[in-house]
N, CA, C, O and the ligand as a Tripos MOL2 file, in Angstrom:
@<TRIPOS>MOLECULE
protein
  261   259    66     0     0
PROTEIN
NO_CHARGES

@<TRIPOS>ATOM
      1 N         106.1050  103.1860  117.7150 N.3       1 MET1
      2 CA        105.7010  103.1210  116.3060 C.3       1 MET1
      3 C         104.1820  103.1120  116.2040 C.2       1 MET1
      4 O         103.5030  102.3610  116.9040 O.2       1 MET1
      5 N         103.6740  103.9400  115.3400 N.am      2 GLU2
      6 CA        102.2280  104.0300  115.2030 C.3       2 GLU2
      7 C         101.6620  102.8200  114.4720 C.2       2 GLU2
      8 O         102.2820  102.2650  113.5640 O.2       2 GLU2
      9 N         100.5110  102.4470  114.8810 N.am      3 ASN3
     10 CA         99.8100  101.3850  114.1770 C.3       3 ASN3
     11 C          98.9180  102.0240  113.1120 C.2       3 ASN3
     12 O          97.8000  102.4490  113.4020 O.2       3 ASN3
     13 N          99.4110  102.0860  111.9110 N.am      4 VAL4
     14 CA         98.7130  102.8010  110.8480 C.3       4 VAL4
     15 C          97.6450  101.9110  110.2340 C.2       4 VAL4
     16 O          97.9270  100.8300  109.7170 O.2       4 VAL4
     17 N          96.4290  102.3870  110.3030 N.am      5 LYS5
     18 CA         95.3100  101.6080  109.7740 C.3       5 LYS5
     19 C          95.0400  101.9520  108.3150 C.2       5 LYS5
     20 O          94.6630  101.0960  107.5140 O.2       5 LYS5
     21 N          95.2380  103.2080  107.9930 N.am      6 GLU6
     22 CA         94.9590  103.6060  106.6240 C.3       6 GLU6
     23 C          96.1250  103.2700  105.7170 C.2       6 GLU6
     24 O          97.2790  103.5380  106.0510 O.2       6 GLU6
     25 N          95.8290  102.6940  104.5920 N.am      7 SER7
     26 CA         96.8790  102.3730  103.6440 C.3       7 SER7
     27 C          97.3610  103.6390  102.9620 C.2       7 SER7
     28 O          96.5540  104.4650  102.5380 O.2       7 SER7
     29 N          98.6560  103.7940  102.8560 N.am      8 PRO8
     30 CA         99.1530  104.9060  102.0550 C.3       8 PRO8
     31 C          98.7550  104.7070  100.5970 C.2       8 PRO8
     32 O          98.6410  103.5790  100.1170 O.2       8 PRO8
     33 N          98.5500  105.7950   99.9190 N.am      9 ARG9
     34 CA         98.1600  105.6720   98.5180 C.3       9 ARG9
     35 C          99.3240  105.1640   97.6750 C.2       9 ARG9
     36 O         100.4910  105.4550   97.9360 O.2       9 ARG9
     37 N          98.9680  104.4200   96.6880 N.am     10 LEU10
     38 CA         99.9820  103.9480   95.7470 C.3      10 LEU10
     39 C         100.4480  105.1230   94.8900 C.2      10 LEU10
     40 O          99.6690  106.0110   94.5440 O.2      10 LEU10
     41 N         101.7060  105.1040   94.5680 N.am     11 ILE11
     42 CA        102.2560  106.1960   93.7610 C.3      11 ILE11
     43 C         102.8570  105.6500   92.4760 C.2      11 ILE11
     44 O         102.9140  104.4380   92.2650 O.2      11 ILE11
     45 N         103.3010  106.5540   91.6290 N.am     12 ALA12
     46 CA        103.7300  106.1740   90.2870 C.3      12 ALA12
     47 C         104.9020  105.1950   90.2760 C.2      12 ALA12
     48 O         105.0860  104.4470   89.3160 O.2      12 ALA12
     49 N         105.6870  105.2050   91.3410 N.am     13 THR13
     50 CA        106.8440  104.2950   91.3630 C.3      13 THR13
     51 C         106.5010  102.9190   91.9190 C.2      13 THR13
     52 O         107.3490  102.0270   91.9230 O.2      13 THR13
     53 N         105.2720  102.7350   92.3870 N.am     14 ASP14
     54 CA        104.8520  101.3960   92.8050 C.3      14 ASP14
     55 C         104.5320  100.5780   91.5650 C.2      14 ASP14
     56 O         103.8130  101.0290   90.6730 O.2      14 ASP14
     57 N         105.0730   99.3820   91.5250 N.am     15 ARG15
     58 CA        104.9900   98.5810   90.2980 C.3      15 ARG15
     59 C         104.3220   97.2380   90.5470 C.2      15 ARG15
     60 O         104.4740   96.6350   91.6090 O.2      15 ARG15
     61 N         103.5860   96.7890   89.5550 N.am     16 CYS16
     62 CA        102.9480   95.4790   89.5880 C.3      16 CYS16
     63 C         104.0080   94.3910   89.7590 C.2      16 CYS16
     64 O         105.0130   94.3850   89.0480 O.2      16 CYS16
     65 N         103.7860   93.4710   90.7000 N.am     17 ASP17
     66 CA        104.7430   92.3920   90.9350 C.3      17 ASP17
     67 C         104.7800   91.3870   89.7830 C.2      17 ASP17
     68 O         105.7230   90.6020   89.6720 O.2      17 ASP17
     69 N         103.7820   91.4100   88.9500 N.am     18 VAL18
     70 CA        103.7190   90.4470   87.8510 C.3      18 VAL18
     71 C         104.3570   90.9980   86.5800 C.2      18 VAL18
     72 O         105.2020   90.3420   85.9710 O.2      18 VAL18
     73 N         103.9490   92.2080   86.1790 N.am     19 CYS19
     74 CA        104.3680   92.7010   84.8630 C.3      19 CYS19
     75 C         105.1890   93.9830   84.9120 C.2      19 CYS19
     76 O         105.7450   94.3930   83.8930 O.2      19 CYS19
     77 N         105.2750   94.6340   86.0950 N.am     20 GLY20
     78 CA        106.0820   95.8400   86.1950 C.3      20 GLY20
     79 C         105.3790   97.1140   85.7630 C.2      20 GLY20
     80 O         105.9880   98.1840   85.7500 O.2      20 GLY20
     81 N         104.1090   97.0130   85.4090 N.am     21 ALA21
     82 CA        103.3380   98.2210   85.1020 C.3      21 ALA21
     83 C         103.0270   98.9700   86.4020 C.2      21 ALA21
     84 O         103.2310   98.4440   87.4960 O.2      21 ALA21
     85 N         102.5400  100.1840   86.2670 N.am     22 GLN22
     86 CA        102.2020  100.9410   87.4700 C.3      22 GLN22
     87 C         101.1330  100.2110   88.2790 C.2      22 GLN22
     88 O         100.1370   99.7340   87.7350 O.2      22 GLN22
     89 N         101.3600  100.1350   89.5930 N.am     23 ALA23
     90 CA        100.4540   99.3890   90.4660 C.3      23 ALA23
     91 C          99.2790  100.2560   90.8890 C.2      23 ALA23
     92 O          99.4490  101.4160   91.2660 O.2      23 ALA23
     93 N          98.0890   99.6810   90.8210 N.am     24 TYR24
     94 CA         96.8930  100.3620   91.2980 C.3      24 TYR24
     95 C          96.1910   99.5820   92.3960 C.2      24 TYR24
     96 O          95.2070  100.0510   92.9690 O.2      24 TYR24
     97 N          96.6920   98.3990   92.6860 N.am     25 ILE25
     98 CA         96.0440   97.5620   93.6900 C.3      25 ILE25
     99 C          97.0980   97.0440   94.6590 C.2      25 ILE25
    100 O          98.1190   96.4910   94.2520 O.2      25 ILE25
    101 N          96.8330   97.2330   95.9430 N.am     26 ARG26
    102 CA         97.7260   96.7190   96.9750 C.3      26 ARG26
    103 C          96.9740   95.6400   97.7510 C.2      26 ARG26
    104 O          95.8650   95.8670   98.2340 O.2      26 ARG26
    105 N          97.5820   94.4870   97.8630 N.am     27 VAL27
    106 CA         96.9670   93.3700   98.5560 C.3      27 VAL27
    107 C          97.7610   93.0890   99.8220 C.2      27 VAL27
    108 O          98.9250   92.6940   99.7620 O.2      27 VAL27
    109 N          97.1250   93.2960  100.9630 N.am     28 GLU28
    110 CA         97.8000   93.0200  102.2260 C.3      28 GLU28
    111 C          97.3860   91.6410  102.7180 C.2      28 GLU28
    112 O          96.2010   91.3180  102.8100 O.2      28 GLU28
    113 N          98.3980   90.8410  103.0300 N.am     29 MET29
    114 CA         98.1530   89.4880  103.5090 C.3      29 MET29
    115 C          98.9660   89.2480  104.7710 C.2      29 MET29
    116 O          99.8400   90.0430  105.1170 O.2      29 MET29
    117 N          98.6750   88.1520  105.4540 N.am     30 GLU30
    118 CA         99.4320   87.7910  106.6560 C.3      30 GLU30
    119 C         100.9290   87.7430  106.3730 C.2      30 GLU30
    120 O         101.7420   88.1150  107.2190 O.2      30 GLU30
    121 N         101.2750   87.2930  105.2070 N.am     31 THR31
    122 CA        102.6730   87.0330  104.8710 C.3      31 THR31
    123 C         103.3870   88.2330  104.2620 C.2      31 THR31
    124 O         104.5910   88.1760  104.0090 O.2      31 THR31
    125 N         102.6520   89.3210  104.0230 N.am     32 GLY32
    126 CA        103.2800   90.4800  103.4010 C.3      32 GLY32
    127 C         102.3070   91.1410  102.4610 C.2      32 GLY32
    128 O         101.0960   90.9590  102.5810 O.2      32 GLY32
    129 N         102.8230   91.9010  101.5330 N.am     33 GLU33
    130 CA        101.9040   92.5390  100.6110 C.3      33 GLU33
    131 C         102.3720   92.3900   99.1720 C.2      33 GLU33
    132 O         103.5560   92.2260   98.8790 O.2      33 GLU33
    133 N         101.3900   92.4540   98.2990 N.am     34 LEU34
    134 CA        101.6440   92.3600   96.8690 C.3      34 LEU34
    135 C         101.0800   93.5940   96.1940 C.2      34 LEU34
    136 O         100.0940   94.1760   96.6460 O.2      34 LEU34
    137 N         101.7190   93.9790   95.1100 N.am     35 LEU35
    138 CA        101.2130   95.0950   94.3100 C.3      35 LEU35
    139 C         100.8550   94.5760   92.9290 C.2      35 LEU35
    140 O         101.5640   93.7560   92.3460 O.2      35 LEU35
    141 N          99.7460   95.0700   92.4270 N.am     36 PHE36
    142 CA         99.3000   94.6590   91.0930 C.3      36 PHE36
    143 C          98.8230   95.8650   90.3000 C.2      36 PHE36
    144 O          98.3160   96.8380   90.8590 O.2      36 PHE36
    145 N          98.9940   95.7810   88.9950 N.am     37 CYS37
    146 CA         98.2970   96.7200   88.1260 C.3      37 CYS37
    147 C          96.8090   96.3400   88.1370 C.2      37 CYS37
    148 O          96.4320   95.2980   88.6730 O.2      37 CYS37
    149 N          95.9870   97.1800   87.5510 N.am     38 ALA38
    150 CA         94.5470   96.9060   87.5620 C.3      38 ALA38
    151 C          94.2450   95.5500   86.9110 C.2      38 ALA38
    152 O          93.4060   94.7890   87.3920 O.2      38 ALA38
    153 N          94.9400   95.2690   85.8170 N.am     39 HIS39
    154 CA         94.6980   94.0230   85.0990 C.3      39 HIS39
    155 C          95.0170   92.7990   85.9620 C.2      39 HIS39
    156 O          94.1890   91.8980   86.0970 O.2      39 HIS39
    157 N          96.2060   92.7700   86.5400 N.am     40 HIS40
    158 CA         96.5990   91.5950   87.3110 C.3      40 HIS40
    159 C          95.8920   91.5260   88.6640 C.2      40 HIS40
    160 O          95.6710   90.4400   89.2000 O.2      40 HIS40
    161 N          95.5410   92.6830   89.2100 N.am     41 GLY41
    162 CA         94.7600   92.6650   90.4430 C.3      41 GLY41
    163 C          93.4350   91.9670   90.2270 C.2      41 GLY41
    164 O          93.0350   91.0990   91.0040 O.2      41 GLY41
    165 N          92.7590   92.3590   89.1570 N.am     42 ASN42
    166 CA         91.4700   91.7320   88.8670 C.3      42 ASN42
    167 C          91.6330   90.2660   88.4880 C.2      42 ASN42
    168 O          90.7840   89.4340   88.8070 O.2      42 ASN42
    169 N          92.7380   89.9550   87.8000 N.am     43 ALA43
    170 CA         92.9740   88.5760   87.3840 C.3      43 ALA43
    171 C          93.2100   87.6580   88.5800 C.2      43 ALA43
    172 O          92.8720   86.4750   88.5300 O.2      43 ALA43
    173 N          93.7870   88.1960   89.6530 N.am     44 ASN44
    174 CA         94.1220   87.3760   90.8260 C.3      44 ASN44
    175 C          93.1450   87.5340   91.9800 C.2      44 ASN44
    176 O          93.2710   86.8760   93.0130 O.2      44 ASN44
    177 N          92.1840   88.4020   91.7940 N.am     45 LYS45
    178 CA         91.3210   88.7700   92.9140 C.3      45 LYS45
    179 C          90.5840   87.5660   93.4980 C.2      45 LYS45
    180 O          90.5590   87.3660   94.7130 O.2      45 LYS45
    181 N          90.0010   86.7870   92.6360 N.am     46 GLU46
    182 CA         89.2010   85.6620   93.1090 C.3      46 GLU46
    183 C          90.0450   84.6720   93.9000 C.2      46 GLU46
    184 O          89.6020   84.1210   94.9080 O.2      46 GLU46
    185 N          91.2620   84.4580   93.4260 N.am     47 LYS47
    186 CA         92.1740   83.4980   94.0550 C.3      47 LYS47
    187 C          92.7290   84.0150   95.3880 C.2      47 LYS47
    188 O          92.8460   83.2710   96.3610 O.2      47 LYS47
    189 N          93.0650   85.3020   95.4030 N.am     48 LEU48
    190 CA         93.7660   85.8590   96.5650 C.3      48 LEU48
    191 C          92.8470   86.3990   97.6500 C.2      48 LEU48
    192 O          93.2190   86.4280   98.8230 O.2      48 LEU48
    193 N          91.6700   86.8170   97.2730 N.am     49 GLN49
    194 CA         90.8650   87.5550   98.2350 C.3      49 GLN49
    195 C          90.5850   86.7970   99.5440 C.2      49 GLN49
    196 O          90.5430   87.4300  100.5990 O.2      49 GLN49
    197 N          90.3950   85.4830   99.5190 N.am     50 PRO50
    198 CA         90.1970   84.7840  100.7980 C.3      50 PRO50
    199 C          91.4030   84.8760  101.7350 C.2      50 PRO50
    200 O          91.2630   84.6690  102.9410 O.2      50 PRO50
    201 N          92.5840   85.1830  101.1970 N.am     51 LEU51
    202 CA         93.8050   85.2480  101.9940 C.3      51 LEU51
    203 C          94.1400   86.6510  102.4500 C.2      51 LEU51
    204 O          95.0580   86.8430  103.2470 O.2      51 LEU51
    205 N          93.4090   87.6340  101.9550 N.am     52 THR52
    206 CA         93.8270   89.0060  102.1860 C.3      52 THR52
    207 C          93.2460   89.5890  103.4640 C.2      52 THR52
    208 O          92.1450   89.2440  103.8920 O.2      52 THR52
    209 N          94.0260   90.4850  104.0570 N.am     53 ILE53
    210 CA         93.5660   91.2740  105.1960 C.3      53 ILE53
    211 C          92.8890   92.5290  104.6770 C.2      53 ILE53
    212 O          91.8550   92.9580  105.1900 O.2      53 ILE53
    213 N          93.4870   93.1020  103.6600 N.am     54 ASN54
    214 CA         92.9650   94.3410  103.1100 C.3      54 ASN54
    215 C          93.2190   94.3660  101.6040 C.2      54 ASN54
    216 O          94.3270   94.1040  101.1350 O.2      54 ASN54
    217 N          92.1720   94.6840  100.8730 N.am     55 TRP55
    218 CA         92.2900   94.7970   99.4180 C.3      55 TRP55
    219 C          92.1220   96.2680   99.0650 C.2      55 TRP55
    220 O          91.0160   96.8090   99.0690 O.2      55 TRP55
    221 N          93.2480   96.8940   98.7610 N.am     56 HIS56
    222 CA         93.2280   98.3290   98.4970 C.3      56 HIS56
    223 C          93.2640   98.5420   96.9910 C.2      56 HIS56
    224 O          94.2690   98.2730   96.3330 O.2      56 HIS56
    225 N          92.1530   99.0290   96.4590 N.am     57 ASP57
    226 CA         92.0210   99.1490   95.0100 C.3      57 ASP57
    227 C          91.9470  100.6240   94.6280 C.2      57 ASP57
    228 O          91.0050  101.3290   94.9890 O.2      57 ASP57
    229 N          92.9360  101.0650   93.9080 N.am     58 GLN58
    230 CA         92.9910  102.4640   93.4830 C.3      58 GLN58
    231 C          92.7470  102.5790   91.9820 C.2      58 GLN58
    232 O          93.0540  103.6020   91.3710 O.2      58 GLN58
    233 N          92.2000  101.5360   91.4040 N.am     59 SER59
    234 CA         92.0990  101.5100   89.9430 C.3      59 SER59
    235 C          91.1210  102.5520   89.4130 C.2      59 SER59
    236 O          91.1270  102.8610   88.2210 O.2      59 SER59
    237 N          90.2750  103.0980   90.2980 N.am     60 GLU60
    238 CA         89.3960  104.1730   89.8170 C.3      60 GLU60
    239 C          90.2000  105.3930   89.3840 C.2      60 GLU60
    240 O          89.7140  106.2150   88.6070 O.2      60 GLU60
    241 N          91.4340  105.5140   89.8880 N.am     61 ASP61
    242 CA         92.2870  106.6190   89.4410 C.3      61 ASP61
    243 C          92.5100  106.5940   87.9300 C.2      61 ASP61
    244 O          92.7310  107.6330   87.3080 O.2      61 ASP61
    245 N          92.4520  105.4230   87.3600 N.am     62 LEU62
    246 CA         92.6960  105.2780   85.9320 C.3      62 LEU62
    247 C          91.6780  106.0410   85.1040 C.2      62 LEU62
    248 O          91.9940  106.5310   84.0200 O.2      62 LEU62
    249 N          90.4700  106.1420   85.6060 N.am     63 SER63
    250 CA         89.4010  106.7740   84.8260 C.3      63 SER63
    251 C          89.1840  108.2240   85.2260 C.2      63 SER63
    252 O          88.2290  108.8580   84.7770 O.2      63 SER63
    253 N          90.0630  108.7520   86.0660 N.am     64 GLN64
    254 CA         89.8710  110.1190   86.5390 C.3      64 GLN64
    255 C          90.7410  111.1300   85.8150 C.2      64 GLN64
    256 O          90.7970  112.2940   86.2130 O.2      64 GLN64
    257 N          91.4100  110.7100   84.7720 N.am     65 LYS65
    258 CA         92.2900  111.6490   84.0830 C.3      65 LYS65
    259 C          91.5040  112.5640   83.1480 C.2      65 LYS65
    260 O          92.0900  113.4210   82.4850 O.2      65 LYS65
    261 ZN        100.4650   93.6100   85.9900 Zn       66 ZN66
@<TRIPOS>BOND
     1     1     2 1
     2     2     3 1
     3     3     4 2
     4     3     5 am
     5     5     6 1
     6     6     7 1
     7     7     8 2
     8     7     9 am
     9     9    10 1
    10    10    11 1
    11    11    12 2
    12    11    13 am
    13    13    14 1
    14    14    15 1
    15    15    16 2
    16    15    17 am
    17    17    18 1
    18    18    19 1
    19    19    20 2
    20    19    21 am
    21    21    22 1
    22    22    23 1
    23    23    24 2
    24    23    25 am
    25    25    26 1
    26    26    27 1
    27    27    28 2
    28    27    29 am
    29    29    30 1
    30    30    31 1
    31    31    32 2
    32    31    33 am
    33    33    34 1
    34    34    35 1
    35    35    36 2
    36    35    37 am
    37    37    38 1
    38    38    39 1
    39    39    40 2
    40    39    41 am
    41    41    42 1
    42    42    43 1
    43    43    44 2
    44    43    45 am
    45    45    46 1
    46    46    47 1
    47    47    48 2
    48    47    49 am
    49    49    50 1
    50    50    51 1
    51    51    52 2
    52    51    53 am
    53    53    54 1
    54    54    55 1
    55    55    56 2
    56    55    57 am
    57    57    58 1
    58    58    59 1
    59    59    60 2
    60    59    61 am
    61    61    62 1
    62    62    63 1
    63    63    64 2
    64    63    65 am
    65    65    66 1
    66    66    67 1
    67    67    68 2
    68    67    69 am
    69    69    70 1
    70    70    71 1
    71    71    72 2
    72    71    73 am
    73    73    74 1
    74    74    75 1
    75    75    76 2
    76    75    77 am
    77    77    78 1
    78    78    79 1
    79    79    80 2
    80    79    81 am
    81    81    82 1
    82    82    83 1
    83    83    84 2
    84    83    85 am
    85    85    86 1
    86    86    87 1
    87    87    88 2
    88    87    89 am
    89    89    90 1
    90    90    91 1
    91    91    92 2
    92    91    93 am
    93    93    94 1
    94    94    95 1
    95    95    96 2
    96    95    97 am
    97    97    98 1
    98    98    99 1
    99    99   100 2
   100    99   101 am
   101   101   102 1
   102   102   103 1
   103   103   104 2
   104   103   105 am
   105   105   106 1
   106   106   107 1
   107   107   108 2
   108   107   109 am
   109   109   110 1
   110   110   111 1
   111   111   112 2
   112   111   113 am
   113   113   114 1
   114   114   115 1
   115   115   116 2
   116   115   117 am
   117   117   118 1
   118   118   119 1
   119   119   120 2
   120   119   121 am
   121   121   122 1
   122   122   123 1
   123   123   124 2
   124   123   125 am
   125   125   126 1
   126   126   127 1
   127   127   128 2
   128   127   129 am
   129   129   130 1
   130   130   131 1
   131   131   132 2
   132   131   133 am
   133   133   134 1
   134   134   135 1
   135   135   136 2
   136   135   137 am
   137   137   138 1
   138   138   139 1
   139   139   140 2
   140   139   141 am
   141   141   142 1
   142   142   143 1
   143   143   144 2
   144   143   145 am
   145   145   146 1
   146   146   147 1
   147   147   148 2
   148   147   149 am
   149   149   150 1
   150   150   151 1
   151   151   152 2
   152   151   153 am
   153   153   154 1
   154   154   155 1
   155   155   156 2
   156   155   157 am
   157   157   158 1
   158   158   159 1
   159   159   160 2
   160   159   161 am
   161   161   162 1
   162   162   163 1
   163   163   164 2
   164   163   165 am
   165   165   166 1
   166   166   167 1
   167   167   168 2
   168   167   169 am
   169   169   170 1
   170   170   171 1
   171   171   172 2
   172   171   173 am
   173   173   174 1
   174   174   175 1
   175   175   176 2
   176   175   177 am
   177   177   178 1
   178   178   179 1
   179   179   180 2
   180   179   181 am
   181   181   182 1
   182   182   183 1
   183   183   184 2
   184   183   185 am
   185   185   186 1
   186   186   187 1
   187   187   188 2
   188   187   189 am
   189   189   190 1
   190   190   191 1
   191   191   192 2
   192   191   193 am
   193   193   194 1
   194   194   195 1
   195   195   196 2
   196   195   197 am
   197   197   198 1
   198   198   199 1
   199   199   200 2
   200   199   201 am
   201   201   202 1
   202   202   203 1
   203   203   204 2
   204   203   205 am
   205   205   206 1
   206   206   207 1
   207   207   208 2
   208   207   209 am
   209   209   210 1
   210   210   211 1
   211   211   212 2
   212   211   213 am
   213   213   214 1
   214   214   215 1
   215   215   216 2
   216   215   217 am
   217   217   218 1
   218   218   219 1
   219   219   220 2
   220   219   221 am
   221   221   222 1
   222   222   223 1
   223   223   224 2
   224   223   225 am
   225   225   226 1
   226   226   227 1
   227   227   228 2
   228   227   229 am
   229   229   230 1
   230   230   231 1
   231   231   232 2
   232   231   233 am
   233   233   234 1
   234   234   235 1
   235   235   236 2
   236   235   237 am
   237   237   238 1
   238   238   239 1
   239   239   240 2
   240   239   241 am
   241   241   242 1
   242   242   243 1
   243   243   244 2
   244   243   245 am
   245   245   246 1
   246   246   247 1
   247   247   248 2
   248   247   249 am
   249   249   250 1
   250   250   251 1
   251   251   252 2
   252   251   253 am
   253   253   254 1
   254   254   255 1
   255   255   256 2
   256   255   257 am
   257   257   258 1
   258   258   259 1
   259   259   260 2
@<TRIPOS>SUBSTRUCTURE
     1 MET1         2 RESIDUE 1 A MET
     2 GLU2         6 RESIDUE 1 A GLU
     3 ASN3        10 RESIDUE 1 A ASN
     4 VAL4        14 RESIDUE 1 A VAL
     5 LYS5        18 RESIDUE 1 A LYS
     6 GLU6        22 RESIDUE 1 A GLU
     7 SER7        26 RESIDUE 1 A SER
     8 PRO8        30 RESIDUE 1 A PRO
     9 ARG9        34 RESIDUE 1 A ARG
    10 LEU10       38 RESIDUE 1 A LEU
    11 ILE11       42 RESIDUE 1 A ILE
    12 ALA12       46 RESIDUE 1 A ALA
    13 THR13       50 RESIDUE 1 A THR
    14 ASP14       54 RESIDUE 1 A ASP
    15 ARG15       58 RESIDUE 1 A ARG
    16 CYS16       62 RESIDUE 1 A CYS
    17 ASP17       66 RESIDUE 1 A ASP
    18 VAL18       70 RESIDUE 1 A VAL
    19 CYS19       74 RESIDUE 1 A CYS
    20 GLY20       78 RESIDUE 1 A GLY
    21 ALA21       82 RESIDUE 1 A ALA
    22 GLN22       86 RESIDUE 1 A GLN
    23 ALA23       90 RESIDUE 1 A ALA
    24 TYR24       94 RESIDUE 1 A TYR
    25 ILE25       98 RESIDUE 1 A ILE
    26 ARG26      102 RESIDUE 1 A ARG
    27 VAL27      106 RESIDUE 1 A VAL
    28 GLU28      110 RESIDUE 1 A GLU
    29 MET29      114 RESIDUE 1 A MET
    30 GLU30      118 RESIDUE 1 A GLU
    31 THR31      122 RESIDUE 1 A THR
    32 GLY32      126 RESIDUE 1 A GLY
    33 GLU33      130 RESIDUE 1 A GLU
    34 LEU34      134 RESIDUE 1 A LEU
    35 LEU35      138 RESIDUE 1 A LEU
    36 PHE36      142 RESIDUE 1 A PHE
    37 CYS37      146 RESIDUE 1 A CYS
    38 ALA38      150 RESIDUE 1 A ALA
    39 HIS39      154 RESIDUE 1 A HIS
    40 HIS40      158 RESIDUE 1 A HIS
    41 GLY41      162 RESIDUE 1 A GLY
    42 ASN42      166 RESIDUE 1 A ASN
    43 ALA43      170 RESIDUE 1 A ALA
    44 ASN44      174 RESIDUE 1 A ASN
    45 LYS45      178 RESIDUE 1 A LYS
    46 GLU46      182 RESIDUE 1 A GLU
    47 LYS47      186 RESIDUE 1 A LYS
    48 LEU48      190 RESIDUE 1 A LEU
    49 GLN49      194 RESIDUE 1 A GLN
    50 PRO50      198 RESIDUE 1 A PRO
    51 LEU51      202 RESIDUE 1 A LEU
    52 THR52      206 RESIDUE 1 A THR
    53 ILE53      210 RESIDUE 1 A ILE
    54 ASN54      214 RESIDUE 1 A ASN
    55 TRP55      218 RESIDUE 1 A TRP
    56 HIS56      222 RESIDUE 1 A HIS
    57 ASP57      226 RESIDUE 1 A ASP
    58 GLN58      230 RESIDUE 1 A GLN
    59 SER59      234 RESIDUE 1 A SER
    60 GLU60      238 RESIDUE 1 A GLU
    61 ASP61      242 RESIDUE 1 A ASP
    62 LEU62      246 RESIDUE 1 A LEU
    63 SER63      250 RESIDUE 1 A SER
    64 GLN64      254 RESIDUE 1 A GLN
    65 LYS65      258 RESIDUE 1 A LYS
    66 ZN66       261 GROUP 0 **** ****
């Protein structure tokens, strides 16, 4: 099994764990991963970031339409 370093991009079917909106932020932690929409990602960032291995933020996609 390959050790994949690059995070796969979030897609339209990935959903925020809090509200169910489309996820733009993936938070990788020792215990697993969480998906957030841009709003909830930013809302939880300060609290979660010390625990994260990787903070993958795709929210710039929102402004590229
Ligand atoms: Zn949300």
